[in-house]
N, C-alpha and C positions, 0 to 999 in steps of 0.2 A: 505493499499499499504506500502510496507517495504521501511523504510528510508534508502537512499544510505549511504554506508559505508564511513566514513571520512577517508581521505588519510592517517591520523596517524595510522591506523589500517590495512593498506594494506601490502602485502607481497613484499618485495623489493629485494628478492634473485637474481632474474633475470633482475634487472634494477638499474641504478644509482638513489638513492633516492633524489640526489639533485635537479633534475629537479622538483620533487614534491614539495620539500621544498621551491624552488623558487616560484612556483605557488601558494603556500600558502600565500605569502605576498600580493598577490592581495585582500585578505581579511584580514585586519590587526587585526580585532577582530571578533570572531564568538563563537557560543555555540555549542558544541558537544551534539547532541541529546541523545545519548545512555548513557552518563555518567553525563551530565549536566555541564560538565567543560567548564569554558571559555578558549578559545584558542587565544593566542595573538602571532603574528608574526612579526610585524613591528619594526624595530630595535629601533627608539626613544622611543616607548611605552614600549618595552621589557626591555630595559635599565632603564628607569624611574621606571618601576614596580619591578625590581630587587632591588632597594634602597627604595622601599615603606614599611614603618615600619607597615603598616596594612596587610602585608603578611608575613606568616612564612612557613617554611619548615615541621613544625610539623602537622600532620593531627589534626583537630579539633573535628573530630568523630572517633568512634572506627570502623577500616575497617572490623572488625569481626561481627558487628552488623547484626543481622538476622539469623546467623548461629546457629544450634542446639547446645547445651552444649558440646557434646562430640567433635565436629568438632572445637569449640572455643578452647577447651583444646589442642587439636593437633596443632592448628596454633599460640596460644598465645606466646609460647616460641619465635617463629620466629619473630612476630611483636615486641615483646618487645626487642629482640636483636637489630633490627634495630632503635629502639627509645632509647637505652641505653644511649647515651651521648648527646641526644637532649636538655635535660634540663640543661646540663653543657657545652653547646656549647661555649659561651664566655671564659670560664676558660680554656678549652682544647685547643682552638685557641691561647690563651695568651701563654700557654707553649710550644706549637709547632711552632709558626710562626717564631721565631729566627732561629730554626734548619734548615728551608728551605730558608733562606736568602742566598745571594751571598757568603757572608764571610764564611759561613760554608760549601757551596756547592763546592767552588773552589777547595779545597784539594782533593775532590772525583773525579775530572775529569781526571787526569792521569790514573787512573784504568779503567774508561770508554773508554778513547781514545786506551788504549791497547787492552780491549775487543773487540771494534768495528773493529780494525785492524785485530785481529786474527779471528774473525767470517767471515770478508770479504775474507781473505786468504783461510780459510777453504771452502768456497764456490768455489773458484777457483781450489782448489784441488780435487774438485769432477767432475768427468767426465760426470756424469749424470746431468740432469737438477734438481735444488733444490727448495725446497718451502721456500719462503722468511719468512713466518710467523714461521715455525717450525725451520728453520736452521739459521735465523738470529734475528727476533724480539723477540721471546720468550727467548732465552739465553741472549740477550742483556737486555731485560727488568728485568730478574733475577738478573743481574749484577748490574743494576741501584738500585734495591731494596736491594740487598746484601751490596752495599756501604753505604746505608743510615742506614739499621738495624744493620750493622756490622756483617753479617752472610755470610756464604759460599753460593755459587750458588746452591749447593745441598740442603742445608736447606731452602733456599727461594723457591726452586722448591717443596719442601714438604709443605711449608706454602701456596703456591699459589694453589696447587691441593686441599688443604683442604677447600678452599672457593668455589669451584665449584658449590656445591649446593646451597649456598647462591646466587651466582650470577645468577644461573638459575631462582631463586625464584624472584629476583628483575627484570629480564629482561622480564618476561611475565606479561602482563596486566591481572588483575583478579586473580593473583597468590594466594590471600587470599582465594579463593574458590576452590584451586587445592589441594586436599589432598595428592596426590603422590608427588608433589613439596614440601609440608609441611614436610613430612617424610624425604626427601632427605635432605631439608634445616636444619632440627634439628640433622641430623647426621653430617652435615657439621659444625653446631655450636659446637659440641663436639670435632670434629677433630681439628678445627681452635683453640678452646680454649686450647687444649693440646699442639698444635704445638707453639702457641705463648708463652705459659708458659715455655716450655722447651727450645725454641731457642732464645726467646727475653727477657723475664722477669727474669728468674732465673739467668742469668749471662750476664747483659747488657754490650754490647761491642761497644756501638756508642752513640752519644748524643741523637739520638732518642730513642734508647732502655732505656737510663737512663731517659729520660722524660717520657716515657710510664711506666716505674717502679715506677716513683714517683706518677703518676696517679693511679696505681694499690695499692700502699701503702697508699694512701689518703682515710681515712674512708668515706669522702663525696662523693668519686668517686668510687674507688675500681677496682678489677680485671676485672669485666664484661665490664666496660667502657674502660679499657686499651685494651682489646681483640677486642671490637668493633672498636675501633679507629685504631688499627693495621690492622684489616681486611678492613676497608675502604681505608687506604692507599694503601694496596696490589691490592685491586679491582680497585682502581682508577688509578692504573698505568698498569697493564697488558694489557687489552684489548684497553684502549684509547691510550697508547703510541704505541701500535702495529698499530692502525689506523694512527696515525701521522707519524710513520715511513714509512709506506707504501706510503703515499702521498709525503713524503721526497723522496723515491726512484722514484716514478713517475715523479717528477718534477726536479730531480737532475741537469738536463741540463739548468736550469733557474735560476742561483745564482743571489743574489742580497742582498741589505741591509735589506730588509723586508722579506726575505725568510722565516724564522721561522713563523712569524706572519702570512704570507699568508697559510703556512701549516696548521696552526691552524684555521684560518677562513674557509678554505675549509673542512677540515677533521672534525672539531668540534665533538670530539668523544662522548660528552654527548650532545644530540641535545634537550633534554627538561630540564627545571629546574620547578620542581613541587612546587607550592606554595598553601597556604590555606588562605583564608581571615579570618581575626581575628575580623572583624566587618563589618557592612553593608557598601558598598562604590559603587562607579559608575566608569565604565571604558569605556570611548568613548560612552556614551549613554546606555551602558548595566549595568543593575543592578547586582551587585554581593552581595550575603547574606553571613552573617558570617558562617564559615565553608565550604563555597563552594571552589572546586578545581580550581585553576588557572594554566593553563598550558603555561609557556613562553617557546616558541620555539626558542632557541638559535640558532639551525641550520638553521632555515628560516630567522631570523634577520640578520645572517652573509651573507645572499644572497639577502638582500633588496637592489634593483638596485638604489633607491633613495640615498643610502649611499655608495654602491659599484658598481659604473657603470660596465656593463659587469660582473656581479657577478660570472658566472661560469668559467671565464677565470682566469688563474693563472698569477698575475702580481706582482711580488715581489718588484718592484721599481715604480709601477705606481700609488700607491693609498696611502690615508691616511688611515691607517689600525685601525679602532675602533672596532674590532671583539669583541664578547662576548663569546668566547669559554670557558672562566674560570669564566663566570658569573660576577658579581659586588657586592660590599657591604659586609655586614657581613658574608655572606655564599660564598664569592669568593673562588675558589679552593685554598687550602692552598699549595698544591704542584705545583703551577704554575711555580716558578722558577726552580724546578727540571725537570719539563717536558721541559721547554724552554732549559735548559743546555743539557738534554739528547738528544733533536732533534738537536741542534747545533753540538754536538760532532759527531753524526751519519752522517749529512750533511758534515762536514768536512772531515770525514773518506771516504766517497763516492767520495768527489772531489780531495782528495789528495793521497789516496792508490794506490798502483800500480795494481788495480784490476778494471775491468769494469764489472759492474752488469747490464744485460739487462733483463728487465721484460716483460712478455708477458700478456698485459692487458686483453686478452680475457680469461685467466686462473682465473681472480680474482673472488674469492668466498666470499660472505658476509652474515651473518645472515639476515633473512628476516625482523626482527622488525625495526621500526624507531628510537626508544628511544635512542639507542646507536649504532654506527656505528662498529659492530664487524666483522673485516676482518677474515676469515677462512683460507684463502690460496691463494697463488700467485706463479705461476711457474716463475723461473729466471735461467738464465745461467751466469756464471761468467768466465772471461778469464783475 
């Protein structure tokens, strides 16, 4: 008899995945039979395991094991790229964390406010319905990245498009067995490397660019690490911020002191934190062997009704918000401050600009995979 497919592999293009994520919390810990991964959904347990030193984000086994030599040679540059700075994680974070603090981000906010206002007025100037993702989110995300990289919106667009092949490789489960994706990802690595060097490293024009150049010039780190870090910042901004901005638009009528955190709790752009056991351990009665994959489902933990009563309701003032959208511990999202600032600016613009944007929820399009909420389109009218 065929084993029923786990909900994490289902296609959610035509349904809101949050209902499925909430249902997953009914089983706080389970084993996915197809991959053998331990799946953890309960908020307290996910939070504890995010801080457990026995788990790492670096695979303990080669994902290409079992492939013939020619296919290993095809995929190896891609897997190596994604692991480029894993062994230097603490040092890279040490150099970058101050740059994403409030003191360094505040001077960037006027540029973002101006951009948000201009984009909203541009929506109003269009007589026809507009696409929220294409006409607001993407240019706004590029402006956010341009502000921190010290680059023009055009240059950031070039950089962002150069990462498309890498994002496709990351998004698909089992991509290490997909040769077509590997070819595309390898081309993306070449394009992204050239773009990062030309736009960021050769003439650094911001504190982030200077830090990346210092990483590139350090013999212990080098340019491949600098390029990989830059790519991760770009890919960790474009789709995730678009998801949060869409949630912001849909709930703009519910302002409150906890608005941004409630947006992040519900949108939770990266729904999984993938970890690997570095030693044998036990999790709620389940034996986990060294090297085993552990999937911490942040998106489900944020909908745990034992922590968030009525978890599918948007309640910006009615709950103590201990969401895990940015993770916790040593691997907590380094750009959390930037994300909060960008969401706050957009929310303020929607509330104060002389523009009313009305969305048609029925037109919302999203990618089908559960790992990250990738919003593809949403029809809006502005007046």
